[in-house]
Phi, psi and omega in degrees: 000045179227167179302137010268000179297312179266116178235097185294340180289347182303320182273007177247004192288324183231165178301317181297314181294320178297321178295318180294329183267358186294132184268328183237127184238149176263131184223130182300337177298341185249020180234146181235134179261120174285146176223145179252119183259130183230167179292166175106191179219136181069024183268126171224084187266111180298151181248118184302318184281348181230075181307132182093344178257156182216156162280133185237134171291169185303314181297322179285331175296320178297316179296319180296319179297320179295320178293317179300317180295323179295335178275350179106001177289138188257342185207149175233153178241119186265135170239141183256142173243097190284164177292321184219158180230157174214177186292336181265351181069037186298337178295343182294326183244007181297141179302324179259024177297162186297318179290321179297318178296319179296318180298316180296320179293319180294319179296319180294325181281343180049062183286355180070036182227144181292136184250108178251148179229144172280130179248105178197165180257352190299329180283347189245348180270143180296333181269350175081008179269167189278000179202182178287152183257140172227120182056037176082001180242152177292122183272107185304299190290327178291337182278335187301315181296326180288322176295318179297318179297321178296314181300315180298318180297324178294313182294320179295333179275349176130003180294138175276328184217140173248143186233090179291127186239010190282333182069028171281142175294133175084005186287331178294316178298318180296318180291318179299316180296318181294318178296317180295318179296331180273007182076021182248042184293344180276350182285124180282154173246120173252106190267134167288082187282322181241080180252120186267152173283091194246149173283350186277006179267358188310304182299324179298316183297328174290319182294320184264356182061041187244021179287131179300140179287340176204153178069200180214195185245022182291343180287342182229336175274156188291145173292126181304342181278351191252136174241323179297323178296323178298320179294324177294320178298315180297316180299316181295316180296320178295319178296328180279352176119009176295138180270338176204162184230147183245137169256130184215131353293183184255302192295323179278358185228035179298327178294327178290317177303314180297317180295319178294317179300319182285334183274324190239147177272351181290159175300135180246124177251162175220144179253111175280094199282174188301318181294324178295319177293313185294325179298316179293318178302316182293317179294321179294325181295333178272351183086011183284336176206167179270118185301312184300313181295318181293321179294313180298321178294319179295314182294323177296320179298320180295316177292320180297327179292340176130005180286128176282326181225143179236127171268120186211143175288348177272002187301316180296317176297319180302325180300325179275325180294322182286000000 
């Protein structure tokens, strides 16, 4: 079983042979497209930090969802850009909140696409933090009831899945209990269980208007140096009732995705975040690399590491590339 009898290049010689031997495949069923919903009508506001992405008014979000479904995309993840903010983030759970309005419009239009929502307060608080503040710090326990209220409001407006991204301790249990008490026990929770305090969120924070006015999020998001702690977070969220868990970011944390995949039998998702997307876009704009090849290689790496589902800004492009 050595050269020249064994020639591993035989199965790499042609496109057909490479396809037959391929171990990891990209499939639109396993990708989710994020969308940013904003006030107004007929709004399609390009985002400088996320080329190809836009803030969309509710009517344009419906049109975008219909187009995505026609391309074969199966799910979208909604983020809200509210008209106004306050210290408690009350727009997050308001009946007429931006995400709630979008969910009702999407449900009425029946685009045949899965509706996922981000559950956090950072887009709705005047200070930009993920929860309410007490003495200048994010108050964990005081935030839980608000997150639970937000999740229930999303499901009642039409969300199929809620995705808490705040990283408060105990929030999955609080959300699960609130959903069950509201008669929404069938609604799944996909938890951002291993969310790191990362520099790769920059373009997203500009797009969603969620940059903290002071300080940072290191008090509740994971230290990039830690992996055992991430596994403990995943274990705790699963014990509290999470139906799937997310590792975020993806490319700089492929080892974490692999470790989570090997430790747990639950579905593992990964978020290919804005900075990872923007870096490739910027390099491609200069001609330094081919965007399609770099994107496909990046997405394949995330799936190869063990992610069952990938949230990516390239999902719409992937629909045409595949």
